[in-house]
Structures are given as C-alpha cells and as structure tokens.
DOMARSE-106933 format. One line per 4 residues: number of its first residue (from 0); their letters; for each residue x, y, z of C-alpha. Coordinates in Angstrom, 3 decimals. Example, Ala and Ser with C-alpha at 12.3 -4.5 7.8 and 13.67 -1.06 7.14 Angstrom:
0	as	12.300/-4.500/7.800; 13.670/-1.060/7.140;
//
This chain:
0	mvgl	-4.554/-19.300/12.863; -1.763/-18.849/15.397; -2.095/-21.263/18.324; -0.613/-19.860/21.520;
4	stge	-0.545/-21.223/25.048; -1.812/-19.162/27.969; 1.786/-18.490/28.999; 2.731/-17.267/25.518;
8	krfi	-0.274/-14.929/25.432; 0.682/-13.475/28.815; 4.256/-13.035/27.607; 3.095/-11.038/24.558;
12	hggi	0.716/-8.861/26.591; 3.279/-8.312/29.340; 6.034/-7.349/26.910; 3.822/-4.836/25.101;
16	aqdl	2.726/-3.339/28.430; 6.405/-2.860/29.348; 7.299/-1.474/25.884; 9.550/-4.462/25.163;
20	rsdg	8.096/-6.799/22.562; 9.020/-10.438/21.952; 11.552/-9.540/19.227; 13.102/-6.709/21.250;
24	rkrl	11.286/-3.826/19.542; 9.487/-0.995/21.267; 5.758/-0.512/20.659; 6.182/2.059/17.856;
28	hfrp	9.141/0.495/16.013; 8.945/-1.268/12.640; 10.966/-4.314/11.701; 13.796/-3.651/9.183;
32	fcve	12.730/-3.153/5.560; 14.389/-4.842/2.584; 13.480/-3.308/-0.789; 14.089/-4.386/-4.407;
36	tgvi	12.871/-2.576/-7.530; 12.379/-3.734/-11.104; 11.781/-7.347/-10.090; 9.276/-7.936/-12.943;
40	pqan	10.822/-6.697/-16.222; 7.561/-6.935/-18.227; 5.770/-4.477/-15.915; 5.907/-0.681/-16.098;
44	gsar	7.067/-0.735/-12.478; 7.551/-3.330/-9.760; 8.951/-3.842/-6.290; 9.529/-6.470/-3.646;
48	vrlg	9.348/-5.523/0.024; 10.323/-7.710/2.951; 9.276/-6.660/6.427; 10.673/-9.244/8.794;
52	atdv	9.298/-12.564/7.514; 6.463/-10.813/5.645; 7.292/-10.802/1.930; 5.209/-9.094/-0.792;
56	ivsi	5.613/-8.242/-4.489; 3.772/-5.498/-6.395; 3.685/-4.963/-10.160; 2.175/-2.025/-12.047;
60	kael	0.922/-2.115/-15.626; -0.191/0.987/-17.558; -2.723/0.597/-20.381; -4.648/3.096/-22.481;
64	gkps	-8.291/3.464/-21.487; -11.249/5.811/-21.505; -12.046/8.055/-18.509; -15.238/7.487/-16.575;
68	sfqp	-18.144/9.732/-17.562; -18.366/10.735/-13.883; -14.684/11.772/-13.777; -13.715/12.772/-17.328;
72	dkgk	-10.620/14.636/-16.100; -9.076/11.663/-14.250; -7.428/8.380/-15.117; -8.227/5.125/-13.350;
76	vaif	-6.441/2.875/-10.897; -7.412/-0.662/-9.881; -5.756/-2.555/-7.030; -5.822/-6.345/-6.743;
80	vdcs	-4.129/-8.552/-4.151; -3.527/-12.289/-4.336; -2.453/-14.339/-1.314; -0.268/-17.262/-2.303;
84	ptaa	-1.568/-20.527/-0.756; 2.021/-21.313/0.252; 2.322/-18.083/2.289; 0.290/-19.451/5.200;
88	pefe	-1.973/-22.492/5.769; -5.048/-20.285/6.278; -4.593/-18.845/2.744; -5.686/-22.107/1.158;
92	grgg	-9.163/-22.095/-0.398; -11.729/-19.511/0.703; -9.503/-18.092/3.429; -7.066/-16.700/0.890;
96	eels	-9.851/-15.294/-1.299; -11.493/-13.475/1.587; -8.216/-11.951/2.783; -7.313/-10.937/-0.786;
100	sels	-10.609/-9.075/-1.136; -10.209/-7.458/2.292; -6.682/-6.247/1.508; -7.648/-4.983/-1.968;
104	fale	-10.556/-2.989/-0.534; -8.452/-1.560/2.299; -5.688/-0.470/-0.090; -8.205/1.240/-2.367;
108	rcfl	-9.583/3.088/0.654; -6.082/4.152/1.684; -4.793/5.172/-1.752; -7.822/6.230/-3.810;
112	ggkt	-9.962/8.118/-1.270; -13.762/8.112/-1.520; -15.962/7.446/-4.544; -15.332/10.968/-5.842;
116	gaga	-11.573/10.528/-5.532; -11.394/13.241/-2.881; -8.253/12.912/-0.774; -6.738/10.304/-3.095;
120	gidl	-3.087/9.540/-2.423; -2.498/8.852/-6.126; -3.026/11.864/-8.401; -5.555/10.501/-10.897;
124	ssli	-5.558/13.750/-12.906; -1.913/13.068/-13.860; -3.127/9.980/-15.765; -5.334/11.927/-18.190;
128	iveg	-4.202/12.227/-21.828; -7.244/13.787/-23.499; -10.026/14.847/-21.151; -13.111/12.691/-21.517;
132	kvcw	-11.538/10.532/-24.223; -8.183/8.939/-23.411; -6.404/8.204/-20.147; -3.972/5.793/-18.566;
136	dlyi	-5.408/2.910/-16.579; -3.027/1.674/-13.878; -3.407/-1.928/-12.766; -1.668/-2.528/-9.426;
140	dglv	-1.278/-6.215/-8.596; 0.045/-7.374/-5.237; 1.189/-10.865/-4.286; 1.670/-12.043/-0.704;
144	vssd	4.630/-14.452/-0.855; 4.888/-15.078/2.894; 3.077/-13.651/5.893; 4.219/-12.827/9.397;
148	gnll	1.761/-10.017/10.097; 1.180/-6.422/8.991; 0.361/-7.288/5.385; -1.476/-4.022/4.686;
152	dala	1.472/-1.777/5.587; 3.906/-4.000/3.674; 1.723/-3.989/0.546; 1.242/-0.216/0.788;
156	aaik	5.003/0.275/1.068; 5.521/-1.988/-1.948; 2.972/0.038/-3.949; 4.791/3.274/-3.103;
160	vals	8.150/1.758/-4.074; 6.742/0.226/-7.285; 5.202/3.568/-8.305; 8.603/5.217/-7.839;
164	ntgi	9.933/2.589/-10.271; 7.112/3.131/-12.775; 7.717/4.699/-16.186; 4.681/5.948/-18.123;
168	pkvn	5.298/5.912/-21.911; 5.337/9.284/-23.645; 2.474/9.767/-26.101; 1.803/11.900/-29.166;
172	vdlg	-1.840/12.787/-29.705; -3.611/13.707/-32.970; -6.967/15.213/-32.003; -8.388/15.196/-35.549;
176	pspd	-10.337/17.962/-37.325; -13.564/17.546/-35.324; -13.988/17.663/-31.511; -16.142/14.547/-31.810;
180	dqpe	-13.352/12.530/-33.435; -11.615/9.891/-31.361; -7.994/11.025/-30.890; -5.190/8.966/-32.382;
184	vdvs	-2.564/8.162/-29.784; 0.981/7.088/-30.631; 2.678/5.429/-27.664; 6.467/5.577/-27.482;
188	deef	8.442/2.377/-26.879; 11.593/4.269/-25.919; 10.660/7.393/-23.937; 9.088/7.231/-20.496;
192	lqfd	7.991/9.723/-17.857; 8.734/8.981/-14.210; 5.563/8.657/-12.153; 5.288/11.428/-9.531;
196	tsgv	5.149/9.795/-6.086; 5.526/12.989/-4.014; 1.958/12.711/-2.735; 1.762/8.908/-2.471;
200	pvvv	1.173/7.911/1.169; 2.404/5.146/3.396; 0.057/3.141/5.611; 0.632/2.830/9.347;
204	tltk	-1.496/0.253/11.163; -1.876/0.654/14.907; -2.894/-2.648/16.512; -4.494/-2.523/19.958;
208	vgrh	-3.339/-5.281/22.304; -4.631/-4.926/25.852; -4.490/-1.237/26.823; -1.715/-0.348/24.386;
212	yivd	-1.262/-0.152/20.625; 1.711/-1.147/18.525; 2.913/-0.731/14.936; 4.024/-3.493/12.566;
216	atle	2.427/-6.327/14.529; 3.621/-9.877/13.911; 1.142/-12.721/13.360; 1.399/-13.724/17.015;
220	eesq	0.707/-10.156/18.137; -2.197/-9.816/15.688; -3.761/-12.943/17.185; -4.062/-11.029/20.489;
224	mssa	-5.494/-7.785/19.095; -8.910/-6.371/19.949; -8.939/-3.940/17.016; -6.658/-2.191/14.527;
228	vsvs	-6.755/1.166/12.750; -4.840/1.726/9.499; -4.077/5.325/8.519; -2.573/6.391/5.183;
232	vnrh	-0.454/9.528/5.489; 1.640/11.333/2.857; 4.923/13.169/3.410; 3.045/16.432/4.023;
236	ghic	1.217/14.890/6.970; -2.129/14.805/5.154; -4.500/11.908/5.908; -5.440/10.156/2.641;
240	gltk	-7.530/7.326/4.059; -8.443/5.323/7.139; -9.802/1.850/7.743; -10.552/-0.200/10.863;
244	rgga	-10.780/-3.921/11.512; -11.559/-6.012/14.560; -14.826/-6.269/16.435; -14.012/-4.124/19.477;
248	gldp	-15.232/-0.543/19.410; -12.902/2.399/20.012; -13.644/5.652/21.781; -13.344/8.662/19.402;
252	svil	-10.614/10.139/21.597; -8.595/6.913/21.239; -8.991/6.986/17.440; -7.829/10.616/17.337;
256	dmis	-4.795/9.710/19.427; -4.030/6.744/17.140; -4.226/9.023/14.096; -1.833/11.463/15.754;
260	vakh	0.621/8.662/16.524; 0.283/7.293/12.969; 1.128/10.718/11.508; 4.250/10.899/13.678;
264	vsqn	5.383/7.353/12.850; 4.667/7.816/9.130; 7.293/10.520/8.687; 10.056/8.221/9.896;
268	lisv	8.659/5.412/7.749; 8.684/7.639/4.644; 12.286/8.623/5.371; 13.287/4.955/5.682;
272	ldse	11.523/4.059/2.408; 13.152/7.015/0.606; 16.568/5.695/1.652; 15.687/2.126/0.654;
276	iaaa	14.349/3.268/-2.745; 17.540/5.261/-3.429; 19.699/2.273/-2.460; 17.632/-0.140/-4.580;
280	eana	17.845/2.152/-7.631; 21.597/2.538/-7.174; 22.004/-1.251/-7.037; 19.866/-1.656/-10.166;
284	ke	22.173/0.695/-12.124; 25.332/-1.200/-11.180;
//
C-alpha cells in the first residue's frame, strides 16, 4: 500500500481539482507509451508495454482445440495474468494472487463480452476451422513486471499490441468421407495469417478522486480514489465491456458521463497505439 502524509494527500487532491497533476499532466492525459513487439520468440505473438513506471508483458499462444457445444461456430480465448512478486511488495503471497484473478476477470469482461460472447472485442468466429469440430484456442498470458498504477489499461494495450503481432498458422483440412469423421488438420510451419485487430478495443479507466475523475492514475493517485470505471472501446466507438471497482457508489448520470469521456479519450489512445505499433514493427524489421 502507498503511505502518504496528510500534506501529500492534499497536494494530490488539490492538483487534480486544478487540472494539474503531480507529474504535470492534465486530468485526461496518459503518460507516454513505450511499445516493443516480438519479445517472446516462442509465442505466436507478444508485446511489452511501458506506461510510465508500469511495465507489462503479454504473450499469445495458439493451439488447436474443439469448440464449445454451446458455441460451435466460435473459437476460444483464455486470459491469465500473473503479478511478479518483485513488481510491488503487496504482490507477495496472497496479495498477488488476488490481484491476478481480479485483473484476469476484468480483462475477460472487457475483451470477451458476456457469457454468450455478445459484444466481444475479439472476433471468436475468426478462430473457427471446422464448425463444431476444430478451432483455434488462444491463450493470452500477461505478466506485471513493475507497477505504478493503471495496470488494467496497460495490460489491455499490451494485449492489443500482441494480437497485432500474432500470426495464426495456415491449415489444410481433410474432412473425410463421412460428416461424423473427425477432420484431419495439417498445420503449416511456414505460412501464417495476420490476426485481424480492427475490432480489438482499448481500455480506458476513469478514476474518481474527490469530485473529479482522471485517466491513467498512478499508484499514489489510486490510493486516493473512491471508485473507478473501466470502459473498453474499439476504434468505431463501440462499447465492448465495462467494469467497476471501489466501494463508493456512482450516480447513473455520472457513469454515463464517464463512458462518454472514455469514448473520447479512447480514440486518441488508439491513434497513439497505432503509431507505436507501426514504429515497433519497423524497428523489428531493421
């Protein structure tokens, strides 16, 4: 936990009220992003994202699987997050496990929609190979290397970047003479299809401190929050998911305003990530 004196707390609250935060940012400004792709060669896709002193890595592995009987026309995605004990003292022991579970659940809410997959930010139908029989299972693993606040947004950005770096192997399918036969699938080691990230959202978390809310809160700012709302928005402005944390309740009109602000901020964030992805890919080719 962040220990702050009364004077430090007043300084944080006063700065946010005046739209001048401790590090010089305005309330709705993110810290600079630093993006790397292809950081884990064994994975189908990977990325490292630094947001200030917050540092996260995401890897993506694609494996053949069988579609769920409830969704025979869709592939499957699982998201897991691990918080390194060296990232922050509170990550040691049960604290890290609880935060890992909380982040994994929140990311699934933001990227995969409800239980039916409605509103999912990742197109699960693109992962199907043979309906009802063979699909791709994507395993998305996140690692928190260091934490200075806003882990959810940083991990979501890393997932989006890693998916843009993901190649899905081409497959040849032999369906067999009978519809009941299990198809034979030949997976290429040389040809890959780029994963379509056009509908993959970013996550913008609005943290309420006093009467105002801010984006990309640092650990010190998060220690002063009453509540936070995280909204996942794609480049078309569509809401893919929403999650709230913190004990304080929010009036519906405030939540609607926060969603509106998140949609506005998300478009600039997507533009920044697009530029960072292009730069990272150009560096990787050199």
